[in-house]
C-alpha positions in Angstrom: 4.5 21.7 32.8 3.6 20.5 29.3 4.2 17.0 28.3 6.3 16.3 25.3 5.0 13.6 22.9 7.3 11.5 20.7 5.9 9.8 17.6 7.9 6.6 18.0 6.7 6.0 21.6 3.4 7.9 21.9 1.3 7.7 25.1 -2.0 7.6 23.3 -4.2 8.3 26.3 -2.1 11.2 27.5 -1.9 12.5 23.9 -5.8 12.4 23.6 -6.3 13.9 27.1 -4.0 16.8 26.2 -5.7 17.3 22.9 -2.2 17.5 21.5 -1.0 17.7 17.9 2.1 16.3 16.4 3.3 16.9 12.8 6.2 16.0 10.7 7.7 16.2 7.2 9.8 13.0 7.3 12.0 11.6 4.5 10.3 8.9 2.6 13.4 6.7 2.9 12.7 6.5 6.6 9.7 4.4 5.9 11.4 1.2 4.8 8.3 -0.9 3.9 6.7 1.9 1.9 10.0 2.7 0.1 10.3 -1.0 -0.9 7.0 -0.8 -2.8 7.9 2.3 -4.8 9.9 2.6 -8.0 12.9 4.7 -7.2 11.6 7.6 -5.1 13.4 11.0 -5.3 16.1 11.5 -2.7 14.2 14.5 -1.3 10.8 12.8 -1.2 8.9 13.3 2.0 5.9 12.1 4.0 3.9 15.0 5.4 1.7 14.1 8.4 -0.4 15.6 11.2 -1.8 13.7 14.2 -4.3 15.2 16.6 -5.5 13.6 19.8 -9.0 14.0 21.2 -10.8 12.6 24.3 -14.5 11.9 23.8 -17.1 10.4 26.1 -17.9 6.8 25.3 -21.3 5.1 25.5 -20.8 4.5 29.3 -19.6 8.1 29.9 -16.0 7.1 30.3 -13.4 9.0 28.3 -12.3 7.3 25.0 -9.1 8.3 23.3 -9.2 9.2 19.6 -6.5 10.1 17.1 -7.0 11.8 13.8 -4.3 11.2 11.2 -3.8 13.2 8.1 -0.8 12.0 5.9 0.3 12.6 2.4 3.1 11.4 0.2 3.9 11.3 -3.5 4.5 7.8 -4.7 6.5 6.9 -7.8 5.0 3.6 -9.1 5.0 1.7 -12.4 1.9 2.1 -14.6 0.5 -1.4 -15.2 -0.8 -0.3 -18.6 2.2 1.2 -20.3 5.0 0.2 -17.8 6.2 3.8 -17.6 6.7 5.6 -14.3 3.6 7.2 -12.8 3.6 9.6 -9.8 0.5 9.0 -7.6 -0.5 11.0 -4.5 -1.2 8.9 -1.4 -3.5 10.6 1.1 -4.8 9.4 4.5 -7.5 11.3 6.4 -8.8 8.9 9.1 -9.9 8.7 12.7 -8.9 5.9 15.0 -10.5 5.0 18.3 -8.5 3.3 21.0 -9.6 0.5 23.3 -7.9 -0.6 26.5 -6.9 -4.1 25.3 -6.6 -6.4 22.3 -9.8 -8.4 23.0 -11.9 -5.3 23.3 -10.3 -3.7 20.2 -11.0 -6.8 18.1 -14.6 -7.1 19.3 -15.3 -3.4 18.8 -13.5 -3.2 15.4 -15.9 -5.8 14.0 -19.0 -3.7 14.7 -17.7 -0.1 14.3 -17.2 2.1 11.3 -13.9 3.5 12.5 -10.7 1.6 13.1 -10.2 0.5 16.7 -6.7 0.1 17.9 -5.1 -0.8 21.3 -4.1 2.1 23.4 -0.6 1.9 24.8 2.0 4.1 26.4 4.5 3.4 23.6 2.4 3.5 20.5 4.4 3.7 17.3 2.8 6.5 15.3 5.3 6.2 12.4 4.3 2.6 11.9 0.6 3.6 11.8 1.4 6.3 9.2 3.4 3.8 7.1 0.6 1.1 7.4 -2.0 3.6 6.2 0.0 4.9 3.3 0.8 1.3 2.2 -3.0 0.6 2.1 -3.5 3.6 -0.1 -1.3 2.2 -2.9 -3.6 1.1 -5.7 -3.6 -2.6 -6.7 -3.0 -1.6 -10.3 -1.3 1.8 -10.5 -1.8 3.5 -13.8 -1.9 6.9 -15.6 -5.3 8.5 -16.3 -4.0 8.7 -19.9 -0.7 7.0 -20.7 1.9 9.4 -22.1 2.7 6.8 -24.9 0.4 4.5 -26.8 0.1 1.1 -25.1 1.6 -1.8 -27.1 -1.0 -4.6 -27.0 1.2 -7.2 -28.6 4.6 -8.7 -28.0 7.1 -10.1 -30.4 9.6 -12.7 -29.3 12.0 -13.8 -32.1 13.2 -16.7 -30.0 9.7 -18.0 -29.6 8.9 -17.6 -33.3 12.2 -19.3 -34.3 11.6 -22.3 -32.0 8.1 -22.7 -33.4 9.4 -22.8 -37.0 12.2 -25.3 -36.2 9.9 -27.8 -34.5 8.6 -30.5 -37.0 4.9 -30.8 -37.5 3.7 -34.0 -35.8 1.1 -34.6 -38.6 3.9 -34.5 -41.3 5.3 -37.6 -39.7 1.9 -39.3 -40.0 1.7 -38.3 -43.6 5.1 -39.9 -44.3 3.8 -43.2 -42.8 0.7 -43.1 -44.9 2.7 -42.5 -48.1 5.0 -45.5 -47.2 1.9 -47.7 -46.8 0.4 -46.7 -50.1 3.6 -47.4 -52.0 3.5 -51.1 -50.8 -0.1 -51.7 -51.6 
């Protein structure tokens, strides 16, 4: 009997012991936090992902659960240079090691190169995929070469008009000085 694994409630240790693989091509709109960061994704935009479990021997010889995640999505963002839409590819290719509890995971995560997570029987693989793609969004998305020349100045007629209408404070001082010279 083969065990069926579900991404929303993944038994991490069972998944790794079975050396199982899950994959999907899910609608981008199903990842709410990721969709909120994007500039109007296409209705048919998808997140393609593959997760593979693996059990390896740890330092003490006990089996340790590992998960390899490969995920990709096309992200429509706003270029911070020209403010036009820019389509960027988000890619995740990462290994995760699982620890039996939160304290162990926190301690091992500080000293290890890989990410250490807590193993559970109802691990949310979709949340992990979304977290990893969110971390791939650049801080300042931009085109390699902007399609239109970047405007480096701004003109605000209201600002210029307010500046012209305001009296010069030194003109008031000049008026006081001329009044004084007329009396003397």
